[in-house]
BAFI-3210 file (N, C-alpha, C; in Angstrom, 3 decimals, decimal comma, padded with zeros to 6 digits):
// residues 189
n [1|2|3|4|5|6|7|8|9|10|11|12|13|14|15|16|17|18|19|20|21|22|23|24|25|26|27|28|29|30|31|32|33|34|35|36|37|38|39|40|41|42|43|44|45|46|47|48|49|50|51|52|53|54|55|56|57|58|59|60|61|62|63|64|65|66|67|68|69|70|71|72|73|74|75|76|77|78|79|80|81|82|83|84|85|86|87|88|89|90|91|92|93|94|95|96|97|98|99|100|101|102|103|104|105|106|107|108|109|110|111|112|113|114|115|116|117|118|119|120|121|122|123|124|125|126|127|128|129|130|131|132|133|134|135|136|137|138|139|140|141|142|143|144|145|146|147|148|149|150|151|152|153|154|155|156|157|158|159|160|161|162|163|164|165|166|167|168|169|170|171|172|173|174|175|176|177|178|179|180|181|182|183|184|185|186|187|188|189]
n.u [044,180|043,669|041,118|039,647|039,802|038,406|035,906|035,280|035,059|032,795|030,873|030,829|029,858|027,303|026,219|026,274|024,463|022,151|021,921|021,660|019,334|017,486|017,645|016,936|014,364|012,859|011,543|008,935|007,168|005,209|003,973|005,477|006,777|007,209|009,988|013,290|015,558|018,987|021,786|025,132|028,093|031,403|034,345|037,023|038,941|039,379|036,981|033,808|032,273|029,191|026,903|023,795|021,272|018,314|016,464|014,504|012,942|014,892|014,424|014,880|017,048|016,163|015,866|013,624|013,725|013,197|011,281|007,861|004,922|003,344|000,368|-002,109|-004,629|-007,146|-005,695|-004,944|-003,433|-000,742|001,213|002,910|003,864|005,986|007,447|010,193|011,471|014,264|013,216|011,037|012,391|013,772|011,597|010,798|012,916|015,169|018,623|020,686|022,949|022,053|020,289|020,963|020,962|018,343|016,481|014,465|012,786|010,439|009,385|006,953|005,973|003,244|002,078|000,007|000,804|003,529|006,183|008,102|010,639|011,927|014,325|015,090|017,304|018,889|021,458|023,999|022,804|023,286|021,890|019,517|017,287|014,845|013,093|010,323|007,808|004,306|001,837|-001,524|-004,067|-007,146|-007,343|-004,717|-001,319|001,660|004,920|007,472|010,932|013,772|016,044|017,767|015,861|013,360|009,756|007,652|005,122|001,909|-001,170|-003,651|-005,316|-007,382|-007,420|-009,894|-008,858|-007,387|-004,947|-002,689|-002,800|-000,723|-000,261|002,088|002,729|003,505|005,606|007,006|009,957|011,736|012,815|011,355|008,854|009,084|009,536|007,338|005,043|005,018|003,840|000,944|000,927|000,983|-001,011|000,328|-000,430]
n.v [049,831|048,060|048,940|048,171|045,361|044,947|045,972|044,100|041,805|042,500|042,626|039,920|038,840|040,011|038,812|036,142|036,268|036,912|034,599|032,517|033,359|033,310|030,630|029,237|030,036|028,688|028,335|027,676|028,743|031,362|032,859|033,900|035,721|039,315|040,815|041,070|043,562|043,582|044,904|045,519|046,669|047,640|048,992|049,723|051,526|054,995|055,657|054,382|051,417|050,431|047,850|047,031|044,681|043,201|040,526|037,538|036,224|033,781|030,278|027,138|024,975|021,824|018,196|017,948|019,679|020,331|018,391|017,656|019,494|018,214|016,202|015,964|014,722|012,654|011,456|011,162|013,813|013,685|012,259|009,274|005,977|003,120|-000,096|-001,691|-004,823|-007,173|-009,532|-008,542|-007,222|-009,366|-010,846|-009,539|-009,831|-008,123|-007,679|-009,332|-007,926|-005,346|-005,075|-003,925|-001,214|-000,895|-001,787|-000,853|001,850|003,782|007,030|008,730|011,722|013,141|015,685|017,676|016,861|016,699|014,760|013,431|011,526|009,912|007,733|005,477|003,342|000,601|000,512|002,486|004,619|005,455|007,335|008,713|010,298|011,483|013,075|014,131|014,288|013,455|012,005|011,730|009,762|008,972|005,866|005,396|006,038|007,775|007,970|010,308|010,828|012,828|011,606|008,742|006,727|006,613|006,630|005,471|003,255|002,734|001,308|002,694|002,770|003,510|002,265|001,450|002,344|004,512|003,995|003,970|002,062|000,697|-000,786|-002,336|-001,873|-003,805|-002,369|-001,161|-000,602|-003,120|-002,494|-000,161|-001,294|-002,896|-001,016|000,665|-000,868|-003,284|-003,292|-001,760|001,838|003,410|005,874|008,657|010,208]
n.w [-043,771|-041,667|-040,932|-043,191|-043,058|-040,672|-041,417|-043,419|-041,856|-040,365|-042,382|-043,107|-040,701|-040,661|-042,949|-042,122|-039,970|-041,376|-043,012|-041,099|-039,785|-041,927|-042,870|-040,599|-040,131|-041,946|-045,066|-045,450|-043,616|-043,514|-041,694|-039,679|-036,841|-036,558|-038,291|-036,867|-035,818|-036,022|-034,570|-034,863|-033,434|-033,765|-032,642|-034,345|-034,954|-034,534|-035,731|-035,511|-036,843|-037,923|-038,413|-039,704|-039,761|-040,960|-039,944|-040,006|-037,057|-035,461|-035,361|-033,726|-035,448|-036,761|-037,021|-038,569|-040,606|-043,977|-044,308|-045,245|-044,136|-041,226|-040,956|-038,822|-038,693|-037,246|-035,283|-031,932|-030,091|-027,754|-025,035|-025,080|-024,017|-024,327|-023,851|-025,292|-025,914|-026,047|-027,054|-028,529|-030,582|-031,719|-032,657|-034,981|-036,604|-036,205|-036,257|-033,829|-032,927|-032,866|-030,826|-028,295|-028,836|-029,535|-027,609|-024,723|-022,973|-024,600|-025,024|-026,522|-028,109|-029,566|-031,502|-033,168|-035,805|-035,619|-034,252|-031,504|-029,864|-026,969|-025,860|-023,308|-021,498|-019,723|-020,500|-022,213|-024,852|-028,200|-029,856|-028,394|-028,907|-031,252|-033,969|-035,998|-038,541|-038,865|-040,969|-041,336|-042,732|-042,637|-041,094|-041,421|-040,851|-041,497|-040,560|-040,784|-041,100|-040,925|-042,455|-043,750|-043,404|-044,572|-045,266|-042,629|-042,267|-040,857|-039,595|-037,452|-034,248|-031,391|-028,157|-025,610|-023,179|-023,914|-025,020|-027,760|-030,620|-032,901|-036,063|-037,975|-041,432|-044,430|-045,699|-043,684|-041,818|-040,010|-037,462|-036,726|-036,702|-034,445|-032,335|-032,407|-032,811|-031,427|-028,937|-027,426|-027,369|-024,468|-023,035|-021,372|-018,425]
ca.u [044,108|043,018|039,697|039,065|039,648|037,326|034,668|035,034|034,562|031,420|030,025|030,672|028,964|025,950|025,772|026,009|023,211|021,063|021,777|021,118|017,934|016,659|017,551|016,261|012,940|012,194|010,821|007,540|006,327|005,094|003,254|006,434|006,668|007,826|011,444|014,058|016,719|020,201|022,786|026,425|029,050|032,766|035,206|038,342|039,840|038,644|035,660|033,081|031,580|027,971|026,201|022,425|020,658|016,975|016,304|013,342|013,333|015,406|013,891|015,941|017,112|015,843|015,883|012,431|013,966|013,094|010,128|006,606|004,164|002,598|-001,092|-002,473|-005,883|-007,832|-004,779|-004,941|-002,207|-000,472|002,478|002,670|005,068|005,997|008,706|010,597|012,406|015,061|012,299|010,284|013,300|014,013|010,366|010,683|014,195|016,229|019,838|021,010|023,939|021,345|019,337|021,355|020,535|016,910|015,570|014,330|011,504|010,273|008,347|006,595|005,103|002,573|001,441|-000,352|001,535|004,950|006,450|009,461|010,766|013,064|014,566|015,946|017,627|019,873|022,769|024,091|022,174|023,996|020,972|018,299|016,170|014,595|011,849|009,904|006,406|003,454|000,751|-002,639|-005,113|-008,066|-006,688|-003,344|-000,391|003,017|005,909|008,592|012,124|014,701|017,274|017,624|014,962|012,176|008,484|007,287|003,669|001,141|-002,566|-003,752|-006,611|-007,253|-008,114|-010,812|-008,086|-006,657|-003,685|-002,606|-002,392|-000,204|000,029|003,040|002,412|004,660|006,700|007,635|011,233|011,579|013,127|010,222|007,747|009,282|009,430|006,040|003,877|005,083|002,934|000,220|001,564|000,125|-001,098|000,941|-001,240]
ca.v [048,412|047,428|049,288|047,379|044,004|044,997|046,122|042,817|040,901|042,895|042,205|038,478|038,613|040,365|037,763|034,953|036,516|036,791|033,205|031,751|033,764|032,862|029,176|028,730|030,338|027,749|029,093|027,275|029,430|032,779|033,533|034,156|037,008|040,454|040,742|041,658|044,309|043,237|045,953|045,177|047,778|047,345|050,155|049,235|052,672|056,111|055,783|053,124|050,855|049,776|047,097|046,760|043,665|042,814|039,095|036,919|035,595|032,427|029,161|026,140|024,048|020,499|017,156|017,998|020,597|019,676|017,495|018,374|019,734|017,066|016,254|015,168|013,979|012,384|010,801|012,031|014,374|013,209|011,617|007,838|005,247|001,672|-000,791|-002,610|-005,805|-007,920|-010,476|-007,784|-006,982|-010,675|-011,285|-008,921|-010,076|-007,121|-008,421|-009,333|-006,901|-004,058|-005,097|-002,999|000,131|-000,870|-002,054|000,219|002,537|004,857|007,998|009,412|012,889|013,417|016,986|018,443|016,475|016,543|013,765|013,302|010,336|009,797|006,337|005,238|001,934|000,402|000,666|003,730|004,651|006,452|008,382|008,471|011,158|011,689|013,792|014,193|014,641|012,334|012,353|010,813|009,678|007,983|005,045|005,174|007,084|007,644|008,736|010,733|011,141|013,510|010,841|007,735|005,647|006,581|006,677|004,293|003,249|001,948|001,655|003,063|002,818|003,869|001,358|002,086|002,999|005,643|003,558|004,048|000,775|000,822|-002,043|-002,068|-002,339|-004,530|-001,473|-000,611|-001,164|-004,021|-001,787|000,692|-002,189|-003,330|000,041|001,338|-001,740|-004,507|-003,124|-000,477|003,001|003,757|007,319|009,102|011,340]
ca.w [-044,050|-040,531|-041,024|-044,265|-042,539|-039,693|-042,172|-044,076|-040,815|-040,049|-043,495|-042,967|-039,558|-041,091|-043,866|-041,313|-039,243|-042,352|-043,422|-039,982|-039,598|-043,047|-042,936|-039,417|-040,137|-042,837|-046,080|-045,536|-042,644|-043,842|-040,618|-038,608|-036,156|-037,251|-038,346|-035,787|-036,292|-035,304|-034,752|-034,293|-033,509|-033,361|-032,815|-034,738|-034,864|-033,958|-036,338|-035,353|-037,991|-037,451|-039,442|-039,311|-040,617|-040,552|-040,180|-039,360|-035,796|-035,654|-034,595|-033,685|-036,567|-036,258|-038,033|-039,404|-041,719|-045,276|-044,366|-045,465|-042,913|-040,741|-041,034|-037,653|-038,825|-035,979|-034,346|-030,740|-029,533|-026,409|-024,701|-025,009|-023,612|-024,543|-023,589|-026,358|-025,357|-027,018|-027,696|-029,539|-031,704|-032,340|-033,322|-036,311|-037,293|-036,036|-035,908|-032,399|-032,592|-032,761|-029,705|-027,220|-029,250|-029,826|-026,490|-023,746|-022,838|-025,577|-024,704|-027,765|-028,033|-030,832|-031,342|-034,351|-037,001|-035,296|-033,215|-030,971|-029,026|-026,059|-025,503|-022,150|-021,303|-018,659|-021,128|-022,993|-026,175|-029,011|-030,329|-027,617|-029,289|-032,683|-034,207|-037,390|-038,735|-039,246|-041,867|-041,110|-043,748|-042,069|-040,062|-041,897|-040,433|-042,001|-039,808|-041,616|-040,346|-041,831|-042,662|-044,803|-043,031|-045,424|-044,547|-041,829|-042,396|-039,900|-039,358|-036,044|-033,569|-029,980|-027,229|-024,658|-022,114|-024,480|-025,632|-029,214|-031,169|-034,260|-036,750|-039,052|-042,777|-044,986|-046,085|-042,485|-041,388|-038,865|-036,227|-036,392|-036,360|-033,060|-031,320|-032,442|-032,958|-030,629|-027,794|-027,489|-026,773|-023,350|-022,793|-020,125|-017,931]
c.u [043,368|041,521|039,006|038,829|038,504|035,978|034,307|034,495|033,109|030,448|029,790|029,739|027,529|025,391|025,433|024,704|022,026|020,837|021,182|019,654|017,040|016,536|016,810|014,776|012,176|011,301|009,347|006,632|006,299|004,366|004,179|006,233|007,403|009,338|012,084|015,231|017,890|021,221|024,065|027,343|030,393|033,582|036,600|039,370|039,019|037,260|034,929|032,402|030,381|027,302|024,814|021,864|019,273|016,781|015,026|013,805|013,773|014,645|014,972|015,878|016,858|015,895|014,651|012,602|013,916|011,944|008,872|005,932|003,429|001,104|-001,615|-003,735|-006,556|-006,944|-004,640|-003,548|-001,980|000,933|002,155|003,978|004,890|007,398|008,979|011,688|013,241|014,174|011,457|011,128|013,573|012,798|010,200|012,021|015,175|017,475|020,207|022,028|023,325|020,422|019,686|020,958|019,025|015,994|015,496|012,926|011,493|009,122|008,138|005,719|004,568|001,796|001,235|000,413|003,039|005,097|007,890|009,463|012,022|013,157|015,461|016,153|018,649|021,305|022,805|023,463|022,875|023,107|019,627|017,106|016,054|013,306|011,559|008,465|005,625|002,294|-000,326|-003,624|-006,059|-007,386|-005,254|-002,480|000,992|003,911|007,078|009,726|013,116|016,039|016,998|016,638|013,737|010,905|008,214|005,765|002,999|-000,349|-002,640|-005,192|-006,333|-008,066|-009,006|-010,067|-007,268|-005,315|-003,789|-002,060|-001,979|000,082|000,906|002,530|003,656|005,847|007,492|008,922|011,024|011,807|011,944|008,987|007,863|009,016|008,087|004,846|003,937|004,103|002,133|001,036|000,591|000,156|-000,529|000,133|-000,422]
c.v [047,689|047,709|048,423|045,933|043,941|045,106|044,802|041,801|041,225|042,478|040,695|038,126|038,907|039,312|036,501|035,100|036,361|035,344|032,360|032,098|033,242|031,360|028,635|028,996|029,416|028,475|028,743|028,047|030,920|033,553|033,861|035,551|038,080|040,318|041,476|042,415|043,971|044,312|045,486|046,364|047,304|048,598|049,630|050,345|053,786|056,269|054,436|052,708|050,099|049,084|046,794|045,741|043,358|041,357|038,618|036,296|034,156|031,439|028,104|025,266|022,662|019,492|017,182|018,967|019,813|018,698|018,299|018,654|018,462|017,300|015,366|014,332|013,820|011,671|011,702|012,517|013,761|012,691|010,158|007,136|003,766|001,144|-001,725|-003,514|-006,431|-008,923|-009,788|-007,562|-008,281|-011,117|-010,702|-008,944|-008,913|-007,899|-008,246|-008,258|-005,498|-003,988|-004,092|-001,567|000,233|-001,106|-000,851|000,777|003,711|005,747|008,860|010,603|013,146|014,706|017,646|018,117|016,367|015,493|013,894|012,074|010,454|008,334|006,290|003,734|001,830|000,496|001,985|003,556|005,757|007,613|008,223|009,351|011,215|012,485|013,819|014,674|013,365|012,865|011,292|010,924|008,578|007,213|004,688|006,347|006,758|008,562|009,037|011,214|011,760|012,781|009,782|006,621|005,541|006,604|005,361|004,283|002,263|002,224|001,944|002,977|003,187|002,884|002,154|002,820|004,187|005,284|003,628|002,713|000,982|-000,574|-001,721|-002,637|-003,016|-003,637|-000,941|-001,357|-001,999|-003,324|-000,920|-000,140|-002,616|-002,214|000,746|000,387|-003,014|-004,481|-001,831|000,639|003,526|005,270|007,638|010,306|012,578]
c.w [-042,935|-040,540|-042,066|-043,799|-041,535|-040,394|-042,850|-043,070|-040,464|-041,146|-043,407|-041,805|-039,959|-042,034|-043,089|-040,548|-040,188|-042,746|-042,312|-039,773|-040,686|-043,070|-041,739|-039,454|-041,058|-043,810|-046,138|-044,594|-042,951|-042,757|-039,461|-038,028|-036,952|-037,243|-037,170|-036,388|-035,398|-035,607|-034,091|-034,469|-033,019|-033,619|-033,092|-034,629|-034,236|-034,577|-036,261|-036,658|-037,443|-038,620|-038,913|-040,290|-040,080|-040,936|-039,505|-038,054|-036,041|-034,802|-034,611|-034,933|-036,010|-037,384|-038,934|-040,563|-043,018|-045,396|-044,668|-044,123|-042,515|-040,887|-039,913|-037,808|-037,476|-034,958|-033,116|-030,347|-028,166|-026,254|-024,444|-024,669|-023,914|-024,282|-024,762|-025,799|-026,469|-027,754|-028,774|-030,785|-032,463|-033,160|-034,725|-037,059|-037,281|-035,607|-034,428|-032,030|-032,519|-031,550|-028,620|-027,553|-029,402|-028,651|-025,547|-023,705|-023,800|-025,129|-025,943|-027,463|-029,436|-030,662|-032,698|-035,620|-036,807|-034,205|-032,736|-030,080|-028,176|-025,654|-024,284|-022,022|-020,186|-019,187|-021,897|-024,385|-026,968|-029,431|-029,619|-027,989|-030,805|-032,797|-035,692|-037,475|-039,025|-040,062|-041,711|-042,266|-043,288|-040,958|-040,458|-041,425|-040,980|-041,172|-040,734|-040,723|-041,323|-041,872|-043,721|-044,474|-043,934|-044,609|-043,831|-041,705|-041,443|-040,097|-037,860|-035,569|-032,116|-029,160|-026,290|-023,546|-022,615|-025,086|-027,149|-029,728|-032,623|-034,807|-037,947|-040,369|-043,364|-045,358|-044,894|-042,146|-040,120|-037,529|-035,792|-036,050|-034,898|-032,066|-031,308|-032,415|-032,130|-029,470|-028,004|-026,831|-025,717|-023,122|-021,414|-019,639|-017,685]
res [m|k|q|r|k|t|y|a|k|l|v|l|i|a|i|a|v|l|l|v|g|c|s|a|s|g|a|t|d|t|s|a|a|a|p|t|t|v|v|t|s|i|v|a|t|s|s|p|v|t|t|v|a|t|v|a|p|a|t|s|l|s|p|t|a|g|l|p|l|g|v|p|g|d|l|p|n|g|v|y|r|a|e|t|t|d|a|d|l|k|a|v|n|v|p|q|d|s|w|a|e|g|h|g|t|y|t|w|t|l|q|g|g|s|w|s|v|l|q|t|a|s|n|p|i|q|n|p|t|a|e|g|v|y|v|v|d|g|d|h|v|t|f|l|i|a|n|d|y|g|p|q|e|f|t|w|s|v|d|a|d|g|s|l|v|l|t|a|l|p|s|t|d|n|y|f|a|a|i|l|a|a|h|p|l|v|a|v|p]
***
């Protein structure tokens, strides 16, 4: 009976390894590295039980899971920074009770159709990081976030100093208009 329970546990471990490996690899990437063989051995009694599972190499699960692939277009890759103030948030009608979560310094990383952001402020921030993908079509860029925010649409251009200038379109959420379009995103060397 004890051997059967141990074997059942091993089968569950093997299934979990397979599920984690498969879900983490994302079904959209068929160019992943060669599969990895995972061997687990547990000696429950005098006869060892070994389970072997072949899984794709795991990648970290991220909020971009389920989003389409990004399309970088001509939008320059880089790290950009901008400061968002309470006045910026007020100017686009973000409610005052959201200002403490919305103001601060935003450092954006744009790379090949993927983006991430880190927010810092003098007060604690509940969710200081986020990531997603962006899709460029000419001078139009849409930022996608794996949550209920929906697509955030802007037009874009680059200043002579390398700053990225985003202009919010009418469909853009007020909060995103403030943090991405209130000021040029200054390229960080």
